[in-house]
C-alpha positions as CSV (number, residue, x, y, z in Angstrom):
1,M,-0.4,0.1,0.2
2,I,1.4,3.7,-0.8
3,P,1.6,6.0,1.4
4,D,-1.2,8.9,1.2
5,Q,1.9,11.4,1.7
6,M,3.7,9.8,-1.4
7,L,0.8,9.8,-3.8
8,P,1.0,13.5,-4.8
9,G,5.1,13.4,-5.3
10,I,4.4,10.1,-7.7
11,F,1.6,12.1,-9.9
12,A,4.1,15.1,-10.0
13,A,7.2,12.7,-10.8
14,L,4.2,11.7,-14.2
15,M,3.0,14.8,-15.1
16,G,7.0,15.9,-15.3
17,I,7.6,12.5,-17.6
18,A,5.4,13.6,-19.7
19,I,6.2,17.1,-20.0
20,L,9.3,16.4,-20.5
21,M,8.5,13.9,-23.1
22,Y,6.0,16.1,-25.1
23,A,8.8,18.5,-25.3
24,I,11.1,16.4,-27.0
25,L,8.9,14.3,-29.0
26,D,6.3,17.4,-30.5
27,G,9.5,19.6,-30.0
28,Y,11.8,18.0,-32.7
29,D,8.0,18.2,-35.1
30,L,7.4,21.9,-34.4
31,G,11.5,22.5,-34.6
32,V,10.9,20.7,-38.8
33,G,7.5,22.5,-39.0
34,M,8.8,25.9,-38.4
35,L,12.1,25.1,-40.5
36,L,9.8,24.3,-43.9
37,P,11.7,25.7,-46.3
38,V,9.4,28.5,-49.0
39,D,11.1,28.1,-51.8
40,N,12.2,23.8,-51.9
41,E,8.6,22.0,-52.4
42,S,11.1,18.3,-52.5
43,H,12.4,19.4,-49.1
44,R,9.2,20.7,-47.7
45,D,8.1,17.3,-48.9
46,T,11.2,15.1,-47.0
47,M,11.0,17.1,-44.0
48,I,6.8,16.3,-43.6
49,A,7.6,12.6,-44.5
50,S,10.1,12.4,-42.2
51,I,7.5,13.6,-39.3
52,G,4.8,12.1,-40.7
53,P,4.3,8.5,-39.0
54,F,4.7,10.6,-35.9
55,W,3.8,14.1,-35.4
56,D,0.2,13.3,-34.6
57,A,0.7,10.9,-31.4
58,N,3.7,12.9,-30.1
59,E,0.9,15.2,-28.7
60,T,-1.0,12.6,-26.2
61,W,2.1,13.7,-24.0
62,L,0.9,16.8,-23.7
63,V,-2.8,15.8,-23.3
64,L,-2.0,13.1,-20.6
65,A,-0.1,16.3,-18.8
66,I,-2.8,18.1,-19.1
67,G,-5.3,15.7,-17.7
68,I,-2.4,14.6,-14.6
69,L,-2.9,18.5,-14.1
70,L,-6.8,18.6,-14.0
71,I,-7.4,15.2,-11.9
72,A,-4.5,15.1,-9.8
73,F,-3.7,19.1,-9.1
74,P,-7.6,20.4,-9.9
75,T,-6.3,23.8,-7.5
76,A,-3.2,24.8,-9.3
77,H,-5.3,23.4,-12.9
78,S,-7.5,26.5,-12.1
79,V,-4.5,28.8,-11.6
80,V,-2.4,27.5,-14.6
81,L,-4.9,27.9,-17.2
82,Q,-6.6,31.1,-16.1
83,E,-2.7,33.0,-16.1
84,L,-2.2,31.0,-19.1
85,Y,-5.4,31.0,-21.1
86,L,-4.4,33.5,-24.0
87,P,-1.0,31.9,-25.0
88,I,-3.1,28.4,-24.4
89,M,-5.2,29.8,-26.8
90,V,-2.5,30.9,-29.0
91,M,-1.5,27.3,-28.7
92,L,-3.8,25.3,-29.6
93,I,-5.0,27.7,-32.4
94,G,-1.9,26.7,-33.6
95,L,-2.0,22.7,-33.5
96,I,-4.9,22.8,-35.1
97,L,-3.9,25.0,-37.8
98,R,-1.1,22.5,-37.7
99,G,-3.1,18.9,-38.2
100,V,-5.7,20.9,-40.8
101,A,-2.8,22.1,-43.2
102,F,-0.8,18.2,-42.8
103,D,-4.1,16.9,-44.7
104,F,-5.2,19.4,-46.8
105,R,-2.0,20.2,-48.2
106,A,-2.8,15.8,-49.9
107,K,-6.1,17.2,-51.2
108,V,-5.7,20.4,-53.2
109,R,-4.4,21.1,-56.4
110,Q,-1.1,21.4,-57.0
111,G,-0.9,25.2,-57.4
112,R,-2.3,25.3,-54.1
113,K,0.3,22.9,-52.1
114,Q,2.6,25.7,-50.7
115,D,-0.1,27.5,-49.6
116,W,-1.0,25.0,-47.1
117,D,2.8,24.4,-46.3
118,M,2.6,27.7,-45.0
119,A,0.2,27.2,-43.1
120,F,1.9,24.2,-40.8
121,K,5.2,26.2,-40.2
122,V,2.8,29.7,-39.2
123,G,1.2,26.9,-37.2
124,S,4.2,25.4,-35.8
125,F,5.6,28.6,-34.8
126,M,2.4,29.7,-33.2
127,A,2.5,27.0,-31.2
128,S,6.5,26.9,-29.9
129,A,6.2,30.6,-29.4
130,A,2.7,29.9,-27.1
131,Q,5.3,27.5,-25.0
132,G,8.0,29.4,-24.7
133,F,6.1,32.2,-23.6
134,M,4.0,30.4,-20.8
135,L,7.1,29.0,-19.5
136,G,8.2,32.2,-19.0
137,L,5.2,33.7,-17.4
138,Y,5.6,30.3,-15.0
139,V,9.6,31.2,-13.9
140,M,8.6,34.4,-13.4
141,G,5.3,33.3,-10.8
142,F,2.7,34.3,-13.2
143,E,3.8,38.3,-12.4
144,M,2.3,40.4,-15.0
145,S,5.0,43.5,-15.3
146,V,6.4,45.3,-18.3
147,A,9.9,42.8,-17.0
148,S,8.5,39.6,-16.7
149,I,6.4,40.3,-19.9
150,W,10.1,40.9,-21.9
151,F,11.4,37.6,-20.3
152,A,8.3,35.3,-21.1
153,F,8.7,37.1,-25.5
154,L,12.8,36.1,-25.1
155,S,11.6,32.8,-23.6
156,A,9.3,32.6,-26.5
157,I,12.5,33.0,-28.9
158,G,14.5,30.7,-26.8
159,V,12.1,27.9,-26.9
160,V,11.8,28.2,-30.8
161,A,15.5,28.1,-31.3
162,A,15.5,24.8,-29.1
163,Y,12.6,23.1,-31.1
164,M,14.1,24.5,-34.5
165,L,17.6,22.9,-32.9
166,I,16.2,19.6,-32.1
167,G,14.0,20.1,-35.3
168,A,17.2,20.5,-37.7
169,T,19.5,17.3,-35.5
170,W,16.6,15.1,-36.2
171,L,16.5,15.8,-39.9
172,V,20.4,15.8,-39.7
173,M,19.7,12.4,-38.5
174,K,17.0,11.6,-40.8
175,T,17.9,12.6,-44.0
176,E,20.6,12.6,-46.3
177,G,22.4,14.9,-49.4
178,A,21.7,18.3,-50.2
179,L,18.6,18.5,-47.2
180,Q,20.7,17.4,-44.8
181,S,23.5,20.1,-45.7
182,Q,20.9,22.5,-45.3
183,A,20.0,20.9,-41.9
184,L,23.5,20.9,-40.6
185,K,23.3,24.4,-41.1
186,W,20.2,25.0,-39.4
187,A,21.2,23.2,-36.1
188,K,24.5,25.1,-36.0
189,K,22.9,28.6,-36.4
190,A,19.4,27.6,-33.8
191,L,22.7,26.1,-31.1
192,R,23.7,29.8,-30.6
193,F,20.3,31.1,-29.9
194,C,19.5,27.7,-27.9
195,A,22.4,28.4,-25.6
196,L,21.8,32.1,-25.2
197,G,18.7,31.0,-23.7
198,V,19.4,28.6,-21.4
199,L,21.8,30.9,-20.0
200,L,19.4,34.0,-19.2
201,V,17.2,31.2,-18.2
202,C,19.6,30.3,-15.3
203,A,20.3,34.0,-15.1
204,V,16.9,35.2,-14.3
205,N,15.7,32.5,-12.9
206,P,17.1,33.0,-8.8
207,V,16.9,36.4,-9.4
208,V,12.9,36.6,-9.5
209,S,12.9,34.3,-6.9
210,P,14.5,34.1,-3.6
211,D,13.3,29.9,-2.9
212,V,15.2,29.6,-6.0
213,M,18.1,30.9,-5.0
214,N,18.4,29.5,-1.4
215,K,17.7,25.7,-3.0
216,W,20.6,26.3,-5.4
217,L,22.9,26.9,-2.6
218,S,21.7,24.8,0.2
219,G,23.9,21.4,0.4
220,N,21.6,19.1,-2.4
221,G,21.1,22.3,-4.4
222,L,25.0,22.9,-4.6
223,L,25.6,19.3,-5.5
224,V,22.9,19.7,-8.8
225,M,24.7,22.8,-9.8
226,A,27.6,20.5,-9.6
227,V,26.5,18.7,-11.6
228,V,24.4,19.8,-14.1
229,P,25.4,23.4,-15.6
230,P,28.7,21.6,-16.5
231,L,27.1,18.5,-18.2
232,C,24.6,21.1,-20.2
233,A,27.4,23.0,-21.3
234,L,29.4,19.7,-22.2
235,C,26.4,18.7,-24.6
236,F,26.5,21.9,-26.0
237,I,29.7,21.8,-26.7
238,Q,29.4,18.0,-27.9
239,V,26.3,19.3,-30.0
240,W,28.8,21.8,-32.3
241,R,31.5,19.4,-32.3
242,S,29.0,16.1,-33.5
243,L,27.6,18.8,-36.7
244,G,31.5,19.0,-37.7
245,H,32.6,21.4,-40.3
246,S,31.7,18.8,-43.4
247,E,29.0,19.1,-45.9
248,V,27.4,15.6,-45.0
249,L,27.7,13.4,-42.0
250,S,28.0,9.4,-42.2
251,D,25.0,7.2,-40.9
252,V,27.3,6.1,-38.0
253,R,27.3,10.0,-37.1
254,C,24.1,11.1,-38.1
255,H,22.4,10.7,-35.1
256,R,24.8,12.2,-32.5
257,P,23.6,15.7,-32.5
258,F,19.8,14.5,-32.5
259,L,21.0,12.6,-29.0
260,Y,23.3,15.8,-27.3
261,V,20.1,17.6,-27.8
262,L,18.0,15.4,-26.4
263,A,20.5,15.4,-23.5
264,I,20.3,19.3,-22.7
265,F,16.5,19.0,-22.8
266,V,16.8,16.2,-20.2
267,L,19.4,18.4,-17.9
268,C,17.4,21.9,-18.7
269,F,14.5,19.8,-17.2
270,V,15.7,18.6,-14.3
271,G,17.0,22.1,-13.4
272,L,13.6,23.8,-13.9
273,G,11.9,20.9,-12.2
274,F,15.0,21.1,-8.8
275,S,14.2,24.4,-8.5
276,F,10.3,24.7,-8.4
277,Y,9.4,21.3,-6.2
278,P,7.8,21.3,-4.5
279,Y,6.0,23.9,-6.3
280,V,3.2,23.2,-8.8
281,V,2.4,27.0,-9.3
282,P,5.9,28.9,-8.6
283,G,5.5,30.8,-4.8
284,Q,1.9,29.9,-4.7
285,I,0.6,26.5,-4.5
286,T,3.0,23.0,-3.4
287,I,2.0,19.8,-5.2
288,Q,0.8,18.2,-1.8
289,E,-1.9,21.7,-1.4
290,S,-3.3,20.8,-4.7
291,A,-3.4,17.2,-4.6
292,S,-6.6,15.4,-4.9
293,A,-7.9,12.9,-1.8
294,P,-5.5,9.9,-1.5
295,E,-9.0,7.9,-2.5
296,S,-9.2,9.9,-5.9
297,L,-5.3,9.3,-6.3
298,R,-5.1,6.1,-5.9
299,F,-8.3,5.1,-8.4
300,I,-6.7,7.2,-10.9
301,L,-2.7,5.5,-10.2
302,I,-4.6,2.4,-11.4
303,G,-5.6,3.7,-14.8
304,A,-2.3,5.9,-14.9
305,M,-0.6,1.9,-14.4
306,V,-2.6,0.8,-17.8
307,V,-2.0,3.6,-19.7
308,L,1.6,5.1,-19.5
309,P,3.3,1.9,-20.5
310,C,0.8,1.5,-23.2
311,I,1.6,4.9,-24.8
312,F,5.3,4.1,-23.5
313,A,4.6,0.8,-25.8
314,Y,2.9,2.1,-28.9
315,T,6.2,4.9,-28.7
316,V,8.7,2.3,-28.6
317,F,7.1,0.2,-31.5
318,S,6.3,3.4,-33.9
319,Y,10.0,4.5,-34.0
320,R,11.5,0.7,-34.3
321,V,9.1,0.8,-37.1
322,F,10.3,3.6,-39.0
323,R,13.5,3.7,-38.2
324,G,16.8,4.8,-40.5
325,K,16.5,7.5,-43.6
326,V,13.3,9.0,-44.1
327,T,11.7,7.7,-47.6
328,E,9.6,9.8,-50.2
329,L,6.5,10.4,-48.8
330,R,2.7,9.2,-50.5
331,Y,-0.5,9.2,-49.7
332,Y,-2.9,6.3,-50.6
């Protein structure tokens, strides 16, 4: 029997896993969407083919994370959605636009196909920027001041760059020839902005929150700070080195940039999670205060133990089936 006091922590961990999986999996396909070239239909087809089997299922993790927030932490759910109502609407409009554009590009006459490709691109930008804006407001504790809004806009740029980076490294791994060469250039440009964004969040986070500063300077905090930032910096260096100076990468090396960027996402998430735990709403509500009744959490946990392995199994299966280099996009 799981003790009552452990249940909120378990659901916080499950929600954290869902958010991290969404940021990684939907992050790369949002990045690919934002990178769609205006003047090369062949490259657009190949790029969309590289995410075609995965992009819709990747959003399952977002639904799971919001579902856990709603049923396990209902008080926090109402506060978060109230504070982030407008950017959430922008994100949803962007995701809907992506879905519509993905289907319609295959059904319209040839001359109109580019219009829907650009709609897919715009929807990807909207969803990515909205997520970055929400992250900035969250880090600032939902404070509505001029400084907070400016930081949220800068955070939006940082998340857009991060998604472009992981999207570009995905293309490096999945494509060949001229498109892979172009993806290498995209990745190198995005890497600089992504690194700047991570530094900015690390610098602002302890300044705006004394609690975060105190936590970083505590015993466990010093240990985390001694491990996470150096590892993150090392991963950034390894991404730059793995991208190399050649026009294309061999099949043996092409997966390395993506794996290093994936490690950066994980390390940044660990740093943010450590900074704000046990708060689910920074400085306002802890996971214990906002958690549902223990009886409800136990019942929900049974369902989670069934659903989560199924989602993981499907994800692993789909990526295994469609592993390797992307082939020509076909509609049947």
